N, CA, C and O atoms as a GROMACS GRO file, in nm:
protein
  300
    1MET      N    1  -0.813  -0.888   0.244
    1MET     CA    2  -0.754  -0.857   0.126
    1MET      C    3  -0.616  -0.841   0.147
    1MET      O    4  -0.570  -0.809   0.256
    2GLU      N    5  -0.554  -0.860   0.053
    2GLU     CA    6  -0.398  -0.866   0.012
    2GLU      C    7  -0.369  -0.718  -0.075
    2GLU      O    8  -0.412  -0.700  -0.188
    3ILE      N    9  -0.305  -0.638  -0.014
    3ILE     CA   10  -0.279  -0.554  -0.038
    3ILE      C   11  -0.149  -0.511  -0.169
    3ILE      O   12  -0.034  -0.554  -0.160
    4LYS      N   13  -0.188  -0.437  -0.261
    4LYS     CA   14  -0.096  -0.473  -0.409
    4LYS      C   15  -0.067  -0.311  -0.430
    4LYS      O   16  -0.132  -0.211  -0.402
    5PRO      N   17   0.048  -0.328  -0.486
    5PRO     CA   18   0.057  -0.117  -0.574
    5PRO      C   19  -0.029  -0.157  -0.658
    5PRO      O   20  -0.059  -0.271  -0.693
    6GLY      N   21  -0.070  -0.047  -0.693
    6GLY     CA   22  -0.156   0.005  -0.791
    6GLY      C   23  -0.273   0.034  -0.770
    6GLY      O   24  -0.333   0.087  -0.864
    7GLN      N   25  -0.349   0.010  -0.638
    7GLN     CA   26  -0.462  -0.032  -0.599
    7GLN      C   27  -0.477   0.135  -0.565
    7GLN      O   28  -0.383   0.213  -0.554
    8ILE      N   29  -0.621   0.166  -0.552
    8ILE     CA   30  -0.656   0.273  -0.502
    8ILE      C   31  -0.756   0.276  -0.390
    8ILE      O   32  -0.853   0.204  -0.413
    9TYR      N   33  -0.758   0.344  -0.270
    9TYR     CA   34  -0.801   0.322  -0.166
    9TYR      C   35  -0.875   0.497  -0.137
    9TYR      O   36  -0.805   0.597  -0.156
   10LYS      N   37  -0.993   0.507  -0.099
   10LYS     CA   38  -1.049   0.662  -0.088
   10LYS      C   39  -0.997   0.652   0.098
   10LYS      O   40  -1.017   0.548   0.160
   11HIS      N   41  -0.938   0.760   0.157
   11HIS     CA   42  -0.982   0.800   0.330
   11HIS      C   43  -1.138   0.792   0.335
   11HIS      O   44  -1.227   0.755   0.259
   12PHE      N   45  -1.128   0.851   0.479
   12PHE     CA   46  -1.216   0.831   0.504
   12PHE      C   47  -1.274   0.999   0.518
   12PHE      O   48  -1.383   1.003   0.577
   13LYS      N   49  -1.229   1.111   0.482
   13LYS     CA   50  -1.174   1.236   0.447
   13LYS      C   51  -1.266   1.243   0.340
   13LYS      O   52  -1.366   1.307   0.309
   14GLY      N   53  -1.202   1.160   0.300
   14GLY     CA   54  -1.263   1.183   0.111
   14GLY      C   55  -1.216   1.209   0.005
   14GLY      O   56  -1.271   1.226  -0.104
   15ASP      N   57  -1.042   1.215   0.051
   15ASP     CA   58  -0.917   1.207  -0.090
   15ASP      C   59  -0.917   1.066  -0.125
   15ASP      O   60  -0.987   0.981  -0.071
   16THR      N   61  -0.829   1.043  -0.225
   16THR     CA   62  -0.802   0.895  -0.294
   16THR      C   63  -0.604   0.876  -0.273
   16THR      O   64  -0.503   0.947  -0.282
   17TYR      N   65  -0.638   0.744  -0.244
   17TYR     CA   66  -0.468   0.727  -0.266
   17TYR      C   67  -0.456   0.580  -0.321
   17TYR      O   68  -0.524   0.482  -0.290
   18LYS      N   69  -0.322   0.593  -0.436
   18LYS     CA   70  -0.285   0.452  -0.451
   18LYS      C   71  -0.174   0.407  -0.412
   18LYS      O   72  -0.085   0.489  -0.392
   19ILE      N   73  -0.146   0.260  -0.391
   19ILE     CA   74  -0.087   0.197  -0.277
   19ILE      C   75   0.058   0.222  -0.347
   19ILE      O   76   0.037   0.125  -0.420
   20LEU      N   77   0.166   0.260  -0.383
   20LEU     CA   78   0.220   0.266  -0.395
   20LEU      C   79   0.370   0.112  -0.364
   20LEU      O   80   0.413   0.036  -0.450
   21SER      N   81   0.404   0.118  -0.238
   21SER     CA   82   0.458  -0.046  -0.224
   21SER      C   83   0.413  -0.044  -0.069
   21SER      O   84   0.346   0.033   0.000
   22LEU      N   85   0.511  -0.218  -0.035
   22LEU     CA   86   0.527  -0.191   0.107
   22LEU      C   87   0.634  -0.159   0.156
   22LEU      O   88   0.718  -0.134   0.069
   23ALA      N   89   0.673  -0.148   0.269
   23ALA     CA   90   0.769  -0.148   0.331
   23ALA      C   91   0.785  -0.262   0.467
   23ALA      O   92   0.685  -0.316   0.516
   24LYS      N   93   0.967  -0.297   0.534
   24LYS     CA   94   0.906  -0.288   0.669
   24LYS      C   95   1.041  -0.145   0.729
   24LYS      O   96   1.138  -0.077   0.696
   25HIS      N   97   0.936  -0.181   0.846
   25HIS     CA   98   1.033  -0.062   0.903
   25HIS      C   99   1.176  -0.100   1.034
   25HIS      O  100   1.172  -0.163   1.140
   26THR      N  101   1.258  -0.045   0.982
   26THR     CA  102   1.373  -0.143   0.998
   26THR      C  103   1.411  -0.208   1.147
   26THR      O  104   1.473  -0.314   1.158
   27GLU      N  105   1.361  -0.124   1.265
   27GLU     CA  106   1.362  -0.155   1.406
   27GLU      C  107   1.260  -0.251   1.440
   27GLU      O  108   1.310  -0.338   1.512
   28THR      N  109   1.136  -0.272   1.418
   28THR     CA  110   1.035  -0.292   1.446
   28THR      C  111   1.007  -0.457   1.326
   28THR      O  112   0.949  -0.563   1.349
   29GLU      N  113   1.070  -0.411   1.219
   29GLU     CA  114   0.990  -0.499   1.117
   29GLU      C  115   0.849  -0.497   1.085
   29GLU      O  116   0.788  -0.595   1.043
   30GLU      N  117   0.774  -0.331   1.115
   30GLU     CA  118   0.640  -0.408   1.110
   30GLU      C  119   0.582  -0.347   0.972
   30GLU      O  120   0.611  -0.232   0.939
   31TRP      N  121   0.511  -0.418   0.904
   31TRP     CA  122   0.517  -0.375   0.765
   31TRP      C  123   0.404  -0.285   0.730
   31TRP      O  124   0.285  -0.306   0.751
   32MET      N  125   0.479  -0.146   0.654
   32MET     CA  126   0.453  -0.048   0.627
   32MET      C  127   0.405  -0.015   0.467
   32MET      O  128   0.468  -0.024   0.361
   33ILE      N  129   0.253   0.030   0.500
   33ILE     CA  130   0.193   0.140   0.338
   33ILE      C  131   0.251   0.235   0.294
   33ILE      O  132   0.233   0.345   0.346
   34ILE      N  133   0.326   0.221   0.199
   34ILE     CA  134   0.367   0.348   0.121
   34ILE      C  135   0.244   0.363   0.002
   34ILE      O  136   0.217   0.296  -0.098
   35TYR      N  137   0.176   0.500   0.072
   35TYR     CA  138   0.082   0.547  -0.041
   35TYR      C  139   0.078   0.682  -0.139
   35TYR      O  140   0.191   0.726  -0.117
   36GLU      N  141   0.029   0.756  -0.214
   36GLU     CA  142   0.034   0.870  -0.239
   36GLU      C  143  -0.108   0.889  -0.305
   36GLU      O  144  -0.179   0.807  -0.363
   37ARG      N  145  -0.127   1.032  -0.276
   37ARG     CA  146  -0.268   1.128  -0.298
   37ARG      C  147  -0.255   1.119  -0.476
   37ARG      O  148  -0.155   1.107  -0.548
   38GLN      N  149  -0.413   1.133  -0.511
   38GLN     CA  150  -0.428   1.175  -0.600
   38GLN      C  151  -0.498   1.249  -0.656
   38GLN      O  152  -0.516   1.276  -0.774
   39THR      N  153  -0.570   1.308  -0.491
   39THR     CA  154  -0.646   1.447  -0.534
   39THR      C  155  -0.555   1.562  -0.480
   39THR      O  156  -0.444   1.537  -0.435
   40ASP      N  157  -0.602   1.680  -0.487
   40ASP     CA  158  -0.552   1.805  -0.435
   40ASP      C  159  -0.477   1.802  -0.329
   40ASP      O  160  -0.513   1.779  -0.213
   41ILE      N  161  -0.348   1.829  -0.376
   41ILE     CA  162  -0.238   1.860  -0.267
   41ILE      C  163  -0.247   2.002  -0.168
   41ILE      O  164  -0.213   1.990  -0.051
   42VAL      N  165  -0.278   2.090  -0.203
   42VAL     CA  166  -0.253   2.206  -0.202
   42VAL      C  167  -0.247   2.221  -0.035
   42VAL      O  168  -0.179   2.304   0.024
   43HIS      N  169  -0.341   2.114   0.033
   43HIS     CA  170  -0.342   2.196   0.195
   43HIS      C  171  -0.311   2.145   0.264
   43HIS      O  172  -0.350   2.160   0.380
   44THR      N  173  -0.177   2.011   0.204
   44THR     CA  174  -0.068   1.940   0.297
   44THR      C  175   0.074   2.002   0.246
   44THR      O  176   0.166   2.047   0.313
   45GLY      N  177   0.060   1.991   0.106
   45GLY     CA  178   0.204   2.006   0.074
   45GLY      C  179   0.240   1.870   0.018
   45GLY      O  180   0.318   1.855  -0.077
   46TRP      N  181   0.167   1.749   0.096
   46TRP     CA  182   0.259   1.632   0.084
   46TRP      C  183   0.188   1.571   0.010
   46TRP      O  184   0.068   1.593   0.026
   47ARG      N  185   0.221   1.484  -0.086
   47ARG     CA  186   0.218   1.350  -0.162
   47ARG      C  187   0.196   1.229  -0.144
   47ARG      O  188   0.090   1.169  -0.161
   48VAL      N  189   0.308   1.184  -0.106
   48VAL     CA  190   0.371   1.050  -0.052
   48VAL      C  191   0.361   1.030   0.115
   48VAL      O  192   0.428   1.091   0.199
   49TRP      N  193   0.273   0.943   0.137
   49TRP     CA  194   0.265   0.855   0.301
   49TRP      C  195   0.284   0.717   0.323
   49TRP      O  196   0.264   0.630   0.238
   50ALA      N  197   0.328   0.697   0.450
   50ALA     CA  198   0.343   0.569   0.486
   50ALA      C  199   0.355   0.570   0.624
   50ALA      O  200   0.436   0.623   0.700
   51ARG      N  201   0.194   0.456   0.650
   51ARG     CA  202   0.138   0.469   0.736
   51ARG      C  203   0.129   0.268   0.747
   51ARG      O  204   0.116   0.190   0.653
   52PRO      N  205   0.142   0.232   0.919
   52PRO     CA  206   0.117   0.114   0.947
   52PRO      C  207   0.057   0.040   0.922
   52PRO      O  208  -0.060   0.074   0.941
   53GLU      N  209   0.070  -0.074   0.878
   53GLU     CA  210  -0.072  -0.161   0.819
   53GLU      C  211  -0.173  -0.210   0.897
   53GLU      O  212  -0.290  -0.234   0.870
   54ASN      N  213  -0.125  -0.219   0.971
   54ASN     CA  214  -0.257  -0.248   1.148
   54ASN      C  215  -0.342  -0.090   1.106
   54ASN      O  216  -0.454  -0.093   1.054
   55MET      N  217  -0.268   0.043   1.138
   55MET     CA  218  -0.333   0.168   1.148
   55MET      C  219  -0.424   0.176   0.967
   55MET      O  220  -0.544   0.183   0.939
   56PHE      N  221  -0.326   0.172   0.899
   56PHE     CA  222  -0.447   0.132   0.754
   56PHE      C  223  -0.564   0.108   0.725
   56PHE      O  224  -0.648   0.175   0.666
   57PHE      N  225  -0.569  -0.029   0.785
   57PHE     CA  226  -0.746  -0.082   0.804
   57PHE      C  227  -0.770  -0.078   0.937
   57PHE      O  228  -0.793  -0.191   0.980
   58GLU      N  229  -0.773   0.001   1.013
   58GLU     CA  230  -0.839  -0.019   1.139
   58GLU      C  231  -0.957   0.069   1.088
   58GLU      O  232  -0.966   0.153   0.999
   59TYR      N  233  -1.050   0.014   1.184
   59TYR     CA  234  -1.230   0.104   1.188
   59TYR      C  235  -1.174   0.180   1.329
   59TYR      O  236  -1.117   0.122   1.422
   60ILE      N  237  -1.206   0.332   1.321
   60ILE     CA  238  -1.197   0.476   1.379
   60ILE      C  239  -1.352   0.520   1.381
   60ILE      O  240  -1.427   0.527   1.283
   61GLU      N  241  -1.384   0.550   1.515
   61GLU     CA  242  -1.493   0.677   1.517
   61GLU      C  243  -1.387   0.816   1.558
   61GLU      O  244  -1.321   0.839   1.659
   62LYS      N  245  -1.406   0.892   1.432
   62LYS     CA  246  -1.366   1.086   1.459
   62LYS      C  247  -1.456   1.110   1.410
   62LYS      O  248  -1.524   1.032   1.342
   63ASP      N  249  -1.480   1.244   1.438
   63ASP     CA  250  -1.565   1.351   1.392
   63ASP      C  251  -1.711   1.324   1.324
   63ASP      O  252  -1.745   1.368   1.214
   64GLY      N  253  -1.787   1.248   1.406
   64GLY     CA  254  -1.917   1.153   1.424
   64GLY      C  255  -1.881   1.066   1.298
   64GLY      O  256  -1.977   1.046   1.224
   65TYR      N  257  -1.771   1.014   1.261
   65TYR     CA  258  -1.716   0.892   1.148
   65TYR      C  259  -1.678   0.776   1.219
   65TYR      O  260  -1.578   0.781   1.290
   66ASN      N  261  -1.749   0.661   1.209
   66ASN     CA  262  -1.764   0.577   1.266
   66ASN      C  263  -1.766   0.428   1.114
   66ASN      O  264  -1.861   0.390   1.045
   67GLY      N  265  -1.595   0.376   1.113
   67GLY     CA  266  -1.594   0.309   0.991
   67GLY      C  267  -1.454   0.299   0.969
   67GLY      O  268  -1.379   0.359   1.045
   68PRO      N  269  -1.400   0.220   0.858
   68PRO     CA  270  -1.240   0.193   0.794
   68PRO      C  271  -1.163   0.324   0.818
   68PRO      O  272  -1.202   0.408   0.899
   69ARG      N  273  -1.064   0.337   0.751
   69ARG     CA  274  -1.008   0.461   0.776
   69ARG      C  275  -1.004   0.455   0.618
   69ARG      O  276  -1.047   0.561   0.572
   70PHE      N  277  -0.976   0.385   0.543
   70PHE     CA  278  -0.960   0.387   0.439
   70PHE      C  279  -1.068   0.256   0.404
   70PHE      O  280  -1.106   0.166   0.479
   71GLU      N  281  -1.105   0.287   0.242
   71GLU     CA  282  -1.225   0.180   0.178
   71GLU      C  283  -1.139   0.129  -0.015
   71GLU      O  284  -1.117   0.202  -0.112
   72TYR      N  285  -1.124   0.038  -0.002
   72TYR     CA  286  -1.087   0.032  -0.106
   72TYR      C  287  -1.189   0.060  -0.268
   72TYR      O  288  -1.307   0.081  -0.294
   73ILE      N  289  -1.119   0.051  -0.310
   73ILE     CA  290  -1.203   0.107  -0.456
   73ILE      C  291  -1.124   0.060  -0.550
   73ILE      O  292  -1.214   0.044  -0.633
   74SER      N  293  -1.027   0.024  -0.606
   74SER     CA  294  -1.047   0.000  -0.730
   74SER      C  295  -0.890  -0.087  -0.757
   74SER      O  296  -0.814  -0.068  -0.662
   75GLY      N  297  -0.851  -0.148  -0.831
   75GLY     CA  298  -0.738  -0.181  -0.908
   75GLY      C  299  -0.657  -0.364  -0.839
   75GLY      O  300  -0.557  -0.411  -0.893
   0.00000   0.00000   0.00000
């Protein structure tokens, strides 16, 4: 799937995020996904995040969960 600004994804822990932009790391030229939390930010205080594209789409095994880190919702 091609990632585009405006798309909404759900994190495996339940929060939803909107894609703001794509960026390239200055040193490695690795694609980074810039995304914004759409749900409550009280527990972290942060709203905008960046994650390498390969990590954004990876499958994980954590806390009894086995599946994608982020799941496409809409957009």
